[in-house]
Every structure is written in structure tokens, then in C-alpha cells.
Residue, then its C-alpha position, 0 to 999 in steps of 0.5 A: m360906460f360904453i363897455d357897460r352898455g354893450v356898444d357894438g362899436i365906437i367912433l372917436s373924435g378929438i382924441s389927442g393920443g395922450k396916455k389917457d386916450r391910449k389907455f382907453i383905446n387899448k381897453i376897447m381893443k382888448r374887448n374886441i369892440p371895433a373903434v374908428l378914430v376920426d381925423r387922428f392917426i396914432p401910429d403905434l395903435k392898430s386902430s381903424h381911422v378916417i383922416t383928412n389929407n391935412l398936408k394938402a388942406a394946409y397947402d391949399a389954404t396957404n396957397y389961397l392966401i398967397k394968391l390973394g397977395h399975402k406974403k406975411i402969413g402967421v400960423i397959430s398951430s396946435p401942438q406939433k406932437i400931434k401928426i395932423f398938425q405936423d402935416r398942416l405945418k408941412g403943407y404951409k411950408e410947401a406952399l411958401i417954398e413953391n411961391n418963393i416965400e421964405y419960411r420964418e419960425d417967428f411967424v409960427t406960434e403954438g398953443e393948445e386947441s382952445i379959444e383962449s389959446g388962439y386969443r393969446a397966440m394972436k396977441k403974441l404974433l401981432t406984438e412980436v411980428d410987424n406987418l402980418t397980413a394973414i393968419f392961418a389958424m390950425c383949428d377952429f377953436m384957435a380961429f375963434g380966439v383969433y376972431k375974438y382978439c380981432k374983434e376986441k382990438n377993432i381989427k377988421i377981418p378980412d380988411d385989416i388981416s385975412 
């Protein structure tokens, strides 16, 4: 549709880098249509991109929770095959290390970027890990799922969990 309408350029947001996305971006690039990826970097594609410093953002978010007194911080991660989420997990780990808090794999659960997945991940974490005091959700949709779960279970944010 974009090609048929003769667009001068395309700004792409929410691209995961899967086969369909790569095929689409390659098709655009073969037609010499400028494309810019927003908040995604796909190493083997020579496309322009604008990206957040995800490592620092996750480090700052985790460090903020630690400064509030939290030491048992669960993580609800989007798929680790995507670089921005790898960077976010790395930032989380760096904040823990800097504050002498042990990284625990059982505090981390992975799911898809959806409200339902965030809901299931929150349920899993609270069922399997005792005394979590805070949650770091790596995407908005998953955070909405966390909120939905907490609301249904009368878990008050930030009183019962941050």
C-alpha cells in the first residue's frame, strides 16, 4: 500500500525484526524508499534508526526502585531475542550488581508484548517467588497486564508492590 501510494519515506515503529518485518523492510529499501526504525535496531539491516538508550533507562528504573528500598525486584521481560530487551535486562543486572544485590533468574519471566502476557507473567512471578516488593515490566502492554492482575487481586500499587 505504501509503495502503491508513492510515499516519500516511512517511519516504522514496533518492528520486531521477524521474517515478515525483514521482508517488508528489504522490499522498501530495494525501491529506494527511505525508512527509519523507531526504538528498534536490527543489526543485519542497513536502515536508519532512532533508539532509546535502553540499557541506561533500565538501569535508572531499577536503581530508582532500589533507592526506594526494594531488593526483591521481579522482571517481566519481552522476548530476549530483541536487542532492546536484551539491553534492558543488562541495565537491570548492572543496577543490581552496583548495589550488591544478587541477580536471580527466578525473578525474571519472559512473555510476549501484550496485556494478557503481562497478566500471566505477574501471576507466575507472585506464585513462584516469595516476597517480591517491586516489578520492572519491560513494555507498556505488559505493565498494563501487571496492573490488571493487581487490581483483580486487590494488590495495591505502590503500597503492596511497586
